N, C-alpha and C positions, 0 to 999 in steps of 0.2 A: 526566578527568572535570571538566566545566566547571560545577560546581554547588556551592553552599555546604553542602549537606546531606551528612551522613556516608554512606559507601558502604552500610553495613548498613541505614540508614534509607531510603535510596533504593531498595534492593532490596525492603524491606518494602512501600514505597509501590507498587512495580511489581507485587508479588504481589497486593496489595489491588485495584489497578486491573484486573488480568487477571481476578480472581475476580468483581469487580463486573460486568465485561462479560459473563462467563459466566452470571451470575445474572440480570442485568437486561436485557442487550442494549442497543441504542440507545434513547434516550428517545423515547417515542411522540409526545410533544409538547414544544415549546420546546427543540428541539435547538439548541445554540449555532451549529452550522454553517448552520442555516436562516437565522438573522439575519445571519450573515456573508455568505452568498450574496446576500441581498437588498441589502445595502449594496454588495457588489462589483458587482452589476448596475448600481446607480446610478452608481458611480465609472466603470465602463466606458462607460456611455452619455454621461457628461460628457466624458471624455478621448478616447474613440475615436469622435470625431465623423465624420459623412459627409465624404468627401473626404480625410481624413487617411491613408487606405490607399494613396493615390497618392504619398505621401511616406514611403518606407520608413524613413529615419533618424528623422524626426520621430515616426512611429508607434511605433518601438521605444523612443525616449526616453519617450514618453507611457506606453507599456506598463510600463517600468521604474518610472516615477513612480507609476503606479497600484498596482503591486505594493508599493512602499514605503509608500504611504498605507494600504494594507490590512493590512500586517504589523507596522509599527513599534510602534504603540500596544498591540495585543494581546500581543506578545512582551514589551514593557516591563512591562506589568501582570503577566504570568506570572512574570517575573523578580522583581518587587517582592514578590509574595506568597510566594516561596520563603523569605523571611526571617521569616515568621510563627513565633512561638516554639513549642517543644515539639511536641505532636501536631498543632498547627495546620498546620505546614509539611508534615508527612507526609500529612495528610488532603488538603491542597491538591494535592500532587504526585500522589497516587493519583487524585483526581478529574480532574485534567488528563489523565492517561494514559487513564482510563476513557472520557472524552469523545472521545479520539482513536482508540481501538481499534474495530475492526469485526469481531472474530472470530465472535461469535454471529450477527451480521447476515449475514455471508458464509455461514455454515452454513445459516441459515434460508432463504437465497435459492437455494442450489444443491442441497441434499438433496431438496427436493420435486421438482426436475427429474428426479433419478434415480428417484424413486418413480413419477412419471408415466410415464416411459419403461418401467419394469418392468411397469406396468399396461397398457401399450400405448395410453395416452391421448395421442396425438400433438398434439391440439389444445391440451390443457392444458400439455404440455411446451413447445410453441412459445410459448404466452403467457408461461409462467414464464421461459423463456430470454430472451425479448425484454426482460425487466426488467433483465437484467444485461449484455447485449451490444448493440452498435450495429448489427450486421449484420442483414440481412433474415432473418426466420425463418418467414415465412408458408408457404413451400413446403418447408421444411427436412425432411430425412429424420431418422430416429431417430439414425443415426450422426453426422449433421451437428450435431444438437442436443447429443449427448454430447460431441462434439469442442469445440463452443463453450463448454459448461459447464466442461469440464476446463481449457481455456485460461484462462477467466475466473477459475476457482478458483485456479490456480497464480499467475497474475499479481497478483490481488488479495490473495493471501497476503502478498506483499511490501508492497503499497500500504496495506493495511488493518491489518496486524499488525506485520510485522518491521521495516519502516521506522520505525514509531512506537516500537517497543521499542528500536531502535538509538539513535535520537536522544534518547529518554528516558534511556538509560544514559549518553550523552555529556554531556547538559546538563540533565537533569531536565525540569521543567515547561516552561521556556522553549524547550528543544530540541524537545519533542514538539509544542508549540503552533506553533512555526515550521514544522516538517515537515508537520503536518496542514493548516495554512492554505495553505502553498505548494502542496501537493498538490491542494487544492481549487481554487485559482486556475488551476493547470494544467488541471484537468478542465473548468473554465469557459472559459478563454481560449486554451488551447494547441492550437487547431485550425489546420490548413493550408488554411483557407478565405480568400476574398478579405477578409473582415471582420477576421480574426484572424491572418493570415499574419505580419505584422510586429508588430502591437500585442501579440499573445500570445506572441511569441518569447521575451522575457525570462522570463516565467512558466514556459515550457516548459524553457528551458535551466537555470534555477535548480532546477526539480524534478528534472531529469536529474542535476544535480550532487549534490543532497541524497540521491538514491536510489542513487548509484553504488556505494558500499560496501555498504549494506544489501542491494541486489539480489544481489550476489555472495556475501554471507554466506547469503542465502536459498537461492540455487542450491546452495551447498555443503551446506546443511542438508537440502534435498530429496535430494541424492545419498546422504547418510549413511543415510537410512531406506528406501532402495530398492536398485536395482542400481547400485552405486557406479561400477564401471568404465564401464558403458554411459552413465550420466549424465554423467560427466566427458568421455567421448568426444563425446557429442552437444553438450555445452557448448562444447568446444574447436573442433569442426568446423562447427557450425551457427549458433551464437548471433550471430556477426557479420553474417550475412545478413539478420537480422530488422531491421525499420525502427527499432525502439526499442533504444537501447544498453543498457537495463536489463531490459526485458521479454524480450529475446533470451536472455540467460543463464538467467533464472528459468524460462522456459518450456522451453528446450532441456534443461536439467538435469532439470526435473520430468518431461518426457516420457520422457527416457532412463531415469530412475529407475523410472517406472511401466511402461515397455516398451510405449508406445503411439505412434501416429503422429499428430502435431498439425500445425497450419499447413495449407498448401495453399489453393486458390482459395476465396474467400468473396464473397458478394454484399452490397454496401453501397448503399443507396438506389437499388436497381434495376440497378446495374452491377457486373459481376464484377471482383474485384480479385485479381491474381496475388500469392500469398504463398509464401515458401519453406517447404519441409517442415521440421518439427522432430521430433526423436525418431526412433524406429524400433520396429517390432513390430506389435502388433495395432491394429485399428480401435477407437476408443474406444467404450465401452459404459457402461451405468449403473454397473457395478461400479467403473469407473475414476473416475467422479465421486466416489464414496465413498472410493476409495483416495487420490485427490488431497487430499481433506479430511483423511484420516488423516495424510498427509505433513505438512500444516500443523499439525495438533494436536500431533503428536509433536515436531515441530521447535520449536514454541512452548514446550512444557514443558522441552525440552532447553535452550533459551535461558535459561529461568528458573533451572534447576538450575545451569548454568554461571555465570550471573550471581550467584547466591547464593554459590557457592564463591569467586568472585573478590572479592565484597564481604567475605566473612569473612577472606580472605587479606589484603586491604587494611586491614581493621580490626586484624588481628593485627600487621601491620607497623607501623601507627601506634602501637599500644600498646607496641611494643618499642623505639621511638625514645627515647633518654635525654632526660630533662626539659631538660637544659642545651642540647640541640640544637634545641629548639622555639622 
């Protein structure tokens, strides 16, 4: 654990952060990430100038430099604030985690899709699904929309919740700030387009590295709360075929756990893209969107319970060390 705060205090901060997210959700106004994104756009416009895309190495260097400009100061401030005395440090840690979590927001985005599909309102379901996926939804069928929603729910469980919890457990507020901002830059710059192919590559690779362990812990958590054997088999045999090294295990294990078939062809910007199949079993339906959310919710509370047990164990071990050895 790379933080000065005691393990039990860090766990208390984590619990407060999760409860704040469940109670308040994302701030409706003045979300810190909105200002961060505005500045990131300015830095990108400055360093990713027209013509730089024709110089791959220079574009990647500039992309790495832009990433450092955007991350160093916020992480340093987050680290400095961890030294606030007493409850000040705990409150800061809790607020940092709260700002990085998106559990309630994820639920508020996906559950209405399930309800619209249950009601047979395809127009509403298409509009709601378009808010969370980049694929075309104008002519999508009910099963296509359910599949897209389940995929987005499972993948964003890692990005919006478990990755943040993991890095908070490792390094407290600085860790979760690093993770969330790096993830945001990947979402903004990590595209395989002419503009971002090289400039955005450092942001994409760093995000992949930060997500590697959390994604596999997330996949294991999904397996625990469903069909374990099928989830592990899908993870083992299908994950490597997916384009993302982290989304593959998460979605394959989640699909296997739920017993649904995900992946397959999808249309992006008017063109069909071939994607490998993930999972096995039924065609996704509204009930599977709800089941995917339950996987996330149960996994999140399992992480908190396990984290609390580990924090108490660490505290008891620290108390048992003889004074002369400190």
